[in-house]
C-alpha positions as CSV (number, residue, x, y, z in Angstrom):
1,Q,7.8,52.6,67.3
2,V,5.1,53.1,64.7
3,Q,1.7,54.6,65.4
4,L,-1.2,54.0,63.1
5,V,-4.3,56.0,62.8
6,E,-7.3,54.9,60.8
7,S,-10.0,57.1,59.4
8,G,-12.8,57.0,56.9
9,G,-15.3,54.6,58.5
10,G,-19.0,55.3,58.7
11,L,-22.5,54.2,57.9
12,V,-23.3,53.2,54.3
13,Q,-26.1,51.4,52.5
14,A,-25.5,48.0,50.9
15,G,-23.9,48.5,47.5
16,G,-22.2,51.6,48.5
17,S,-18.5,52.5,48.9
18,L,-16.1,53.7,51.5
19,R,-12.4,54.5,51.5
20,L,-10.4,53.9,54.7
21,S,-7.1,55.5,55.3
22,C,-4.3,54.5,57.7
23,T,-1.6,57.1,58.4
24,A,1.6,56.0,60.1
25,S,4.1,58.0,62.1
26,G,7.8,57.8,61.6
27,R,10.1,57.8,58.6
28,T,10.4,54.0,57.9
29,F,6.9,53.4,56.5
30,S,8.4,51.9,53.3
31,T,10.0,49.0,55.3
32,Y,6.6,47.8,56.5
33,A,4.0,45.7,54.8
34,M,0.5,46.9,55.6
35,G,-2.6,44.9,56.3
36,W,-6.2,45.5,57.0
37,F,-8.1,43.3,59.3
38,R,-11.7,43.4,60.6
39,Q,-13.6,42.2,63.6
40,A,-17.4,41.9,63.7
41,P,-19.3,41.6,67.0
42,G,-18.9,38.2,68.6
43,K,-16.4,37.1,66.0
44,E,-12.6,36.8,65.9
45,R,-10.5,39.4,64.1
46,E,-9.9,38.3,60.5
47,F,-7.6,39.1,57.6
48,V,-9.0,41.3,54.9
49,T,-6.2,42.4,52.6
50,A,-2.5,43.2,52.7
51,I,0.1,45.0,50.6
52,S,3.9,44.6,50.4
53,S,6.2,47.4,51.4
54,S,6.7,48.6,47.8
55,G,3.1,48.1,46.9
56,A,3.9,45.7,44.1
57,T,2.1,42.7,45.7
58,T,-1.3,42.5,47.3
59,Y,-3.2,39.7,49.0
60,D,-7.0,39.5,49.5
61,A,-9.3,37.4,51.5
62,D,-11.8,35.5,49.2
63,S,-14.7,37.3,50.8
64,V,-13.5,40.7,49.5
65,K,-11.9,39.8,46.2
66,G,-13.1,42.0,43.4
67,R,-14.7,44.4,45.8
68,F,-11.9,45.8,48.0
69,T,-8.6,47.3,46.9
70,I,-5.6,48.0,49.1
71,S,-3.1,50.6,48.1
72,R,-0.4,52.7,49.6
73,D,1.5,56.0,49.2
74,N,4.9,55.7,50.8
75,A,5.6,59.4,50.3
76,K,2.5,60.2,52.5
77,N,3.0,57.3,55.0
78,T,-0.5,56.2,54.2
79,A,-2.3,53.0,53.3
80,Y,-5.8,52.9,51.8
81,L,-8.6,50.5,51.6
82,Q,-11.2,51.2,48.9
83,M,-14.3,49.2,49.6
84,N,-16.9,48.9,46.9
85,S,-20.2,46.9,46.6
86,L,-20.4,46.8,50.4
87,K,-22.6,44.1,52.0
88,P,-24.1,44.0,55.5
89,E,-21.7,41.2,56.3
90,D,-18.8,43.7,55.9
91,T,-20.0,45.4,59.0
92,A,-17.1,45.4,61.5
93,V,-14.4,47.4,63.1
94,Y,-11.6,47.7,60.6
95,Y,-8.0,47.8,61.8
96,C,-4.8,48.6,59.9
97,A,-1.6,46.9,60.9
98,A,2.1,47.1,60.1
99,E,4.5,44.2,59.6
100,W,8.2,45.0,59.6
101,V,9.6,43.3,56.4
102,Q,12.6,45.6,55.6
103,A,13.2,45.0,51.9
104,R,11.3,41.8,51.4
105,S,8.5,41.9,48.9
106,F,5.9,40.1,51.0
107,A,3.0,40.7,53.3
108,S,1.6,38.2,55.8
109,T,-2.1,37.3,56.0
110,H,-1.7,36.2,59.7
111,L,-2.5,38.5,62.6
112,R,0.4,37.2,64.7
113,D,3.0,38.5,62.2
114,Y,2.0,42.2,62.5
115,D,3.9,44.4,64.9
116,Y,1.8,47.5,65.2
117,W,-1.9,48.1,65.2
118,G,-4.3,51.0,64.9
119,H,-7.3,51.5,67.2
120,G,-9.8,50.7,64.5
121,T,-12.6,52.5,62.6
122,Q,-16.2,51.3,62.5
123,V,-17.8,50.4,59.2
124,T,-21.6,49.7,59.3
125,V,-23.4,48.6,56.2
126,T,-27.2,48.7,56.3
127,S,-29.5,46.6,54.1
């Protein structure tokens, strides 16, 4: 069982930055790929970015390429999402998720492949 807790959300003006953190319980963090997803009001949850278990490979949605960066620190059981040049359309609840991959250098971009989810943190970007 893995428990995920997100933090770092808040209210920011367009063009600003936020850094989200996702801290995991347990001692097997390095066997999980980590992903960030978001859900805006009235919309389905969508993929944002993901990182392989080692951190060597990342995947980004087209909508955030060049603005968002995912990273992880396996020694701290934590994944991060650095969000720059924020836009009002980035407003959503952001969720981190863990996908068990063991030693595979891979991370899925599909919600259904993730095994554990955090409760989410609200990000609001004002114009």
